[in-house]
Each structure stands twice: as structure tokens, then as C-alpha cells.
C-alpha positions in Angstrom: 48.2 24.5 -43.0 46.1 26.9 -45.2 43.4 23.9 -45.3 43.7 22.9 -41.2 43.3 27.0 -40.5 40.1 27.1 -43.1 38.6 23.8 -41.5 39.2 25.1 -38.2 37.2 27.8 -39.7 33.9 25.9 -41.1 33.6 23.8 -37.5 30.7 25.2 -35.1 31.6 27.5 -32.6 31.2 25.4 -29.5 33.5 22.6 -30.8 36.4 25.2 -32.0 36.2 27.2 -28.4 36.0 23.3 -26.7 39.8 22.5 -28.3 41.3 25.9 -27.1 42.8 27.3 -23.9 41.0 30.5 -22.4 43.5 33.5 -21.6 46.3 33.1 -19.1 45.1 34.4 -15.7 47.1 36.0 -12.8 45.7 36.5 -9.4 47.9 38.1 -6.8 48.1 36.8 -2.8 49.7 38.6 -0.1 49.9 34.8 1.4 52.9 33.0 1.6 52.8 29.8 -1.4 52.1 27.3 1.8 49.5 29.3 3.3 47.4 29.9 -0.2 47.8 26.1 -0.9 46.3 25.2 2.5 43.6 27.4 1.8 42.9 26.2 -1.5 43.2 22.6 0.1 40.8 23.6 2.5 38.5 25.3 0.0 38.4 22.0 -1.8 36.0 18.9 -2.4 33.1 20.7 -0.3 29.7 20.0 -0.5 27.8 22.8 -0.3 24.5 22.2 -1.3 22.5 20.3 -4.3 22.0 23.2 -6.4 25.2 25.7 -6.2 27.7 23.0 -6.1 31.4 23.9 -5.2 35.0 23.9 -6.1 36.5 20.0 -7.2 39.6 19.5 -8.0 43.6 18.9 -7.0 46.1 20.7 -5.8 49.7 18.3 -6.3 52.2 20.5 -4.9 51.8 23.6 -6.3 49.6 22.5 -9.3 46.0 23.5 -9.8 43.4 21.4 -11.5 40.2 22.9 -10.5 36.7 22.8 -11.8 32.9 23.9 -10.3 30.3 21.0 -9.9 28.3 19.4 -7.8 28.9 16.2 -5.9 26.0 14.9 -7.9 26.5 15.5 -11.2 29.0 14.6 -13.3 30.0 16.9 -16.5 32.4 15.6 -18.6 32.3 19.3 -20.7 32.6 21.6 -17.6 35.5 23.9 -17.3 38.6 23.1 -15.8 41.1 26.1 -14.3 45.1 24.8 -15.0 47.3 26.8 -13.3 50.3 26.9 -10.2 51.4 28.5 -7.8 54.0 30.4 -7.9 56.5 33.0 -4.9 55.5 36.6 -5.8 57.2 40.3 -4.4 54.8 40.2 -1.2 53.6 37.0 -1.0 52.1 34.1 -4.4 50.6 34.8 -6.8 47.8 31.8 -9.0 49.3 32.0 -12.4 46.9 29.6 -15.0 44.1 29.5 -17.7 40.5 28.1 -18.1 40.6 24.9 -20.5 38.6 21.4 -20.4 39.5 18.2 -19.6 42.3 16.6 -21.7 41.0 13.4 -22.1 37.4 14.5 -23.3 39.1 16.8 -25.8 41.2 13.7 -27.3 37.6 11.8 -27.3 36.2 15.0 -28.9 39.2 15.2 -31.8 38.8 11.2 -32.5 35.3 11.5 -32.9 35.3 14.9 -34.9 38.0 13.9 -36.7 36.1 10.6 -37.8 33.1 12.2 -38.9 35.2 14.8 -41.0 37.2 12.2 -42.6 33.9 9.9 -43.4 32.2 12.3 -44.9 35.2 13.5 -46.7 35.2 10.3 -48.4 31.9 9.8 -48.6 31.6 13.0 -50.5 30.1 11.5 -53.2 27.2 10.7 -51.9 24.7 13.7 -50.2 23.7 12.3 -47.1 26.4 11.1 -45.5 28.3 14.6 -45.5 25.1 16.5 -44.6 24.8 14.0 -42.0 28.2 14.6 -40.3 27.4 18.1 -40.5 24.8 17.2 -38.2 26.6 15.2 -36.0 29.2 18.3 -35.8 25.8 21.0 -34.7 24.9 18.5 -32.4 27.9 17.7 -30.7 27.8 22.0 -30.4 24.3 21.7 -29.5 25.2 19.3 -26.1 28.2 21.9 -25.2 25.7 24.6 -25.4 22.9 22.8 -23.1 25.5 22.1 -20.5 26.9 25.7 -20.5 23.1 27.3 -20.7 22.5 25.0 -17.2 25.5 26.0 -15.8 26.6 29.6 -17.5 28.2 30.9 -14.5 31.0 28.1 -13.5 34.1 30.0 -15.0 33.6 32.6 -13.1 32.4 30.7 -10.4 36.4 29.1 -10.0 37.8 32.6 -10.4 35.6 33.8 -7.6 36.6 31.1 -5.1 40.4 31.1 -6.4 40.5 35.2 -5.5 38.5 34.2 -2.0 41.6 31.9 -1.3 44.1 34.1 -2.3 42.5 37.2 0.0 42.4 34.9 2.9 39.0 34.6 3.1 36.9 31.7 2.8 
């Protein structure tokens, strides 16, 4: 267990945060759960403009999976809001957290794990472990590049959810 924590601390910062879910977010609404579902479904998957994007995703039952993106550009590393709608006193509430696509997380875990394993097995050479460390930092750079060009995606998702919870679109 100590080795796993030590290894987790040695990963580049964006790689480490990519695998962790964000803090739980609760958005209160005075709308009933059914009205909130209708409002959320109406706000999803609209093409607003080429540049700004829109909230995209799915509402299945009372479960939400919402991301912010353009209909014309795909980013596998984009943040994703995972949540659910529950009854609350005087209305409803959305409970969830920011995360990433689980398939992409599994792929990155396998990719980074293979790099680390290969670097440990080939530690008797100097170039292979340094190359592996460089590949991990390259992945960190790719994630950072996506965050730099669309830095406000998380805020836009939460803002859109708050507008729906308030009954305004």
C-alpha cells in the first residue's frame, strides 16, 4: 500500500488528477424531479455555436452524464459530470461530481501501467526508464493542452445545471 501511494505521488500532476473524481456537488432546485428532468433534456445536445459549445450528454432515468463540448470537435479527455436527481424538501436536487469517461480512464491506466512496468523491468538500462518518464510527461502535456484551450468547461457544465435547476434556460 505504501508503494502505491509513493508511486501515485511520483506521477505527473495532471495524470494523477485525471483518475480522481472531483468533490461532490449539490445543486438545489424548487422544481419537481420530473420538471427538472424535462428542463435538463431540453437543454442538452443543442448546437449553440461553433466556438462556445453546449452541454451534451444523456439523462437516463434520474441519472445524468453531462459534458461540455462542441458538436464538431471531440475530446476524449474532457470533464464529465456524473450525477443523479433526487427528491428534496420543497423540490429536488442534483447530486454528483466531476469525473472523466471511465473507458478513457481505463485506457490511460493500462497505458501508464504498461509504461511504468516496462520502465521497471528495463531499469538496468538508463534510456528506457527515462523514455518512460518522458512518455508520462507527454500524456500530462496532452491533458494540459486540452485544459488550456477549454479551461472553463467544468464551470460551464455547473452553470448550465444551475440554470436548469432554477427553471431558466
